[in-house]
C-alpha positions in Angstrom: 5.1 22.2 13.8 8.2 23.8 13.3 9.8 23.6 9.4 11.5 20.6 8.2 15.6 20.4 8.3 17.3 18.6 6.2 19.5 16.2 8.0 18.8 18.1 11.6 16.9 15.9 14.1 13.4 18.0 14.9 11.7 18.6 18.2 8.7 16.5 18.4 5.6 18.8 19.0 3.0 17.2 21.1 0.3 17.4 18.3 -0.6 19.2 15.2 -1.6 22.8 15.8 -4.2 25.0 13.6 -0.7 27.1 12.1 0.9 23.8 11.2 1.5 23.2 6.9 -0.7 19.9 7.7 -3.4 21.8 8.3 -3.6 22.7 4.9 -3.1 19.6 2.2 -5.2 17.3 0.5 -3.5 13.5 1.6 -2.1 13.0 5.1 -0.4 9.7 5.2 0.3 8.2 8.4 2.4 5.7 10.6 3.0 5.4 14.2 1.5 3.9 17.4 -1.6 4.9 17.6 -5.1 3.7 18.9 -8.7 5.1 18.5 -8.0 8.2 20.7 -5.5 9.6 18.6 -3.0 8.9 15.6 0.4 8.8 17.8 1.4 13.1 18.3 -0.6 13.6 14.8 -3.7 14.1 15.5 -6.4 13.7 18.8 -9.8 12.7 19.2 -10.8 16.2 21.3 -8.5 18.1 18.7 -9.9 21.4 17.6 -7.3 21.8 14.6 -9.5 22.0 11.5 -8.4 21.1 8.2 -8.6 21.5 4.8 -10.7 18.5 2.8 -8.5 15.6 3.0 -7.9 12.0 2.4 -6.4 10.6 5.6 -4.8 7.4 5.8 -2.8 5.5 8.5 -0.8 2.7 9.3 -1.1 3.3 13.2 -2.9 0.5 15.2 -6.4 0.8 16.1 -6.8 3.8 14.7 -10.0 3.0 13.1 -11.6 0.7 16.0 -14.9 1.8 17.6 -15.2 -1.1 19.4 -13.6 -0.3 23.0 -14.1 3.5 24.1 -17.5 3.0 26.3 -17.2 6.6 25.8 -17.5 6.2 21.7 -14.4 8.1 21.9 -12.8 8.5 17.8 -10.1 10.2 16.3 -11.8 9.0 12.8 -14.8 10.7 13.9 -12.9 14.2 14.4 -11.1 13.8 11.4 -14.7 14.1 9.6 -16.3 16.9 11.7 -12.9 18.7 11.3 -12.6 19.0 7.7 -11.3 15.3 6.9 -13.4 13.8 3.9 -12.0 10.5 4.0 -10.0 7.9 6.6 -8.6 4.8 6.2 -7.1 2.8 8.8 -6.8 -0.5 10.7 -9.3 -2.0 13.0 -6.9 -3.6 15.3 -3.3 -3.7 15.5 -1.3 -3.5 12.4 1.4 -5.3 11.8 3.9 -4.6 8.7 2.6 -6.9 6.1 -0.2 -3.6 5.6 2.3 -1.7 3.4 0.8 -4.0 0.9 -2.5 -2.5 0.9 -1.3 1.0 1.7 0.7 1.1 -1.3 -2.2 -0.2 -3.3 -4.5 2.4 -1.9 -2.4 5.4 -2.8 -1.4 4.4 -6.3 -5.1 3.5 -7.1 -6.4 7.0 -5.6 -3.1 8.7 -7.2 -4.2 6.9 -10.8 -7.8 9.0 -10.6 -9.9 6.1 -9.0 -12.5 6.6 -6.6 -11.4 6.1 -2.8 -13.8 2.9 -2.5 -12.2 1.3 -6.0 -9.1 2.4 -4.6 -9.8 0.7 -1.4 -11.6 -2.4 -3.5 -8.0 -2.6 -5.5 -5.8 -2.8 -2.5 -8.0 -5.9 -1.1 -8.2 -7.1 -4.2 -4.3 -7.0 -4.4 -4.2 -8.5 -1.0 -6.4 -11.1 -1.5 -3.8 -12.6 -4.0 -1.0 -12.5 -2.0 -3.2 -14.5 0.8 -3.8 -16.9 -1.9 -0.4 -17.2 -3.4 0.8 -17.9 0.3 -1.7 -20.5 1.0 -3.1 -18.3 3.6 -6.8 -18.6 3.2 -7.5 -21.8 4.7 -4.6 -21.6 7.4 -4.6 -18.1 8.1 -1.1 -15.7 8.5 0.0 -12.4 8.7 -1.4 -11.3 5.0 -4.8 -12.8 5.9 -4.8 -10.6 9.2 -3.9 -7.7 7.3 -6.7 -7.8 4.8 -8.8 -8.6 7.6 -8.1 -5.4 9.9 -8.1 -2.7 6.9 -11.6 0.0 7.0 -12.5 2.9 4.9 -14.6 5.4 6.1 -15.8 8.3 3.9 -18.1 8.3 1.0 -16.8 5.7 -1.6 -17.7 7.8 -4.2 -15.2 10.2 -3.7 -12.3 11.1 -6.3 -9.6 13.3 -5.0 -8.0 16.3 -7.3 -4.8 15.1 -8.8 -3.3 18.3 -10.0 -1.1 16.4 -13.0 -0.2 13.3 -14.1 2.7 11.4 -13.1 6.1 12.6 -14.8 7.2 8.5 -15.2 5.2 5.7 -16.3 3.4 3.5 -13.3 4.1 -0.6 -13.9 1.2 -1.5 -15.6 0.6 -4.7 -17.9 -1.3 -4.3 -21.1 -3.0 -7.2 -23.3 -1.0 -7.8 -26.8 -3.5 -10.5 -28.3 -2.6 -14.0 -26.6 0.7 -12.2 -25.1 0.1 -10.0 -21.3 2.7 -7.9 -21.0 3.8 -6.7 -17.8 6.0 -3.1 -18.1 8.1 -2.3 -14.9 7.8 1.4 -13.5 10.0 4.6 -15.6 12.0 4.5 -12.2 13.0 3.2 -9.0 13.7 5.5 -5.9 16.0 4.1 -3.4 15.6 6.1 0.0 16.8 6.0 3.7 13.6 4.6 6.0 13.8 6.2 9.4 14.2 3.3 11.4 11.7 2.3 13.8 12.4 2.5 17.7 11.6 -1.3 18.0 14.2 -1.9 15.2 16.6 -1.9 17.7 19.3 -4.3 15.7 19.5 -0.9 13.3 19.8 1.6 15.8 22.4 4.1 14.3 22.3 2.4 10.9 21.0 2.6 7.4 18.6 0.8 6.1 17.0 1.6 2.3 13.5 0.5 1.1 13.0 0.8 -2.6 9.6 2.4 -4.5 8.2 2.3 -7.9 5.1 4.2 -9.1 2.1 1.2 -9.9 4.1 -1.1 -7.3 3.3 -2.7 -4.2 5.0 -4.6 -1.3 5.5 -8.0 0.2 6.4 -7.3 3.5 8.0 -9.0 6.7 9.8 -9.6 9.4 13.2 -11.2 8.9 15.7 -12.5 11.0 18.1 -9.8 10.2 16.0 -7.6 12.1 14.0 -5.4 10.2 10.7 -5.6 7.6 12.6 -7.4 4.7 10.5 -6.0 1.1 9.7 -8.1 -2.2 8.9 -5.0 -4.9 5.8 -6.2 -6.8 3.0 -5.5 -9.4 -0.3 -7.6 -10.7 -1.4 -8.7 -13.6 -4.1 -8.7 -14.7 -7.0 -9.2 -17.6 -10.9 -9.9 -18.1 -12.2 -11.7 -20.3 -15.2 -13.3 -21.4 -13.2 -16.7 -22.9 -11.5 -19.5 -20.1 -7.9 -19.3 -20.0 -6.3 -22.9 -19.9 -2.8 -21.6 -19.0 -0.6 -19.1 -18.6 3.3 -19.0 -19.5 6.1 -17.1 -18.3 8.2 -16.2 -21.8 11.4 -15.1 -20.4 13.4 -16.5 -17.8 14.5 -13.1 -15.5 16.9 -14.0 -12.5 15.6 -15.7 -9.4 13.9 -14.3 -7.5 12.0 -12.1 -10.4 9.4 -13.3 -11.7 6.0 -14.8 -10.6 5.3 -17.4 -8.3 4.0 -20.2 -11.6 0.1 -19.3 -9.9 -2.5 -17.0 -11.6 -6.2 -16.6 -9.8 -9.7 -16.5 -11.6 -12.8 -14.0 -10.0 -16.1 -14.8 -12.0 -18.3 -11.9 -12.5 -22.0 -12.2 -12.6 -21.8 -10.9 -16.7 -20.1 -14.0 -17.1 -16.7 -12.6 -18.0 -13.5 -13.2 -15.9 -10.3 -12.1 -14.6 -7.2 -13.4 -14.4 -4.8 -12.5 -12.0 -1.2 -12.6 -10.9 1.8 -11.3 -9.0 5.3 -10.6 -10.2 7.9 -9.4 -8.1 10.0 -6.8 -10.5 13.4 -5.4 -8.2 15.5 -7.2 -6.5 16.9 -4.5 -4.1 19.6 -5.2 -1.3 18.0 -2.6 2.0 21.5 -3.1 3.5 23.1 -1.5 0.5 20.8 0.6 -1.1 21.9 -0.7 -4.3 19.5 -2.3 -7.3 20.8 -6.0 -7.7 18.0 -6.8 -11.0 15.3 -4.9 -11.9 12.5 -6.0 -14.5 11.8 -3.6 -17.2 9.6 -5.8 -19.8 8.2 -9.7 -19.3 5.4 -11.3 -21.2 2.9 -14.3 -20.6 1.4 -16.3 -23.4 -2.4 -16.9 -22.6 -3.7 -20.2 -24.0 -7.3 -20.6 -24.4 -9.7 -23.7 -24.0 
């Protein structure tokens, strides 16, 4: 695989070769048209390329499918045989909504959680959006995405992260009867590679924005691209019962929350309360930030 060249379109290799730098990395994240026999032109079910111990995560379609091949061919099996220590992917065709779970997963891994904890955190986060959107009883793209993401490998595996992040992630802290939602220390607008399927944007610039500890709620829009809303989750675990939650400030729309919160009951009689907070209003066609939240308070009333 040739060395990357800034601003120069390289020649696509037919598949990963042993001399590629990707054979020596600790993490591989991938998205391209795929199936159970291969990750696009990256890796195939019969590849002989040996990998460093690597965590592999894919947004490709059908990469985690194990029930459609009579010969039981599987790119996952080959990855794990050739050096990978874990794999996360889709058991059915992936859609744009998966970006939520992919970002939530990597946020957790880079924060030092095990891959099992990270996978569960991505599931809980997407479940929150599913309930916010009312898709649990009637179905929809978010619920579909929640149901097709799968983890392979030892869930207790924890990837060693060599250094702490240079900026603070988005996070929530409890201060007495107030939950304070902090935005990330920095936002990074980037020009994305426009997929060939997004025909209205061929040859044009389209942007996304990323912030540590945040995820995106994504769906197809009338403009012919995957529109994104940058969010993070506020969370509090307590043995007490919350009567109500009130957002203290009124940020410019569409920032803030939907007014909904959700509760998980645990076996030890504690409860986890969660709600989604939109932190950024970003113009994907210009790459400009319209508004952002650095801090937002939520007042808790207990029963």
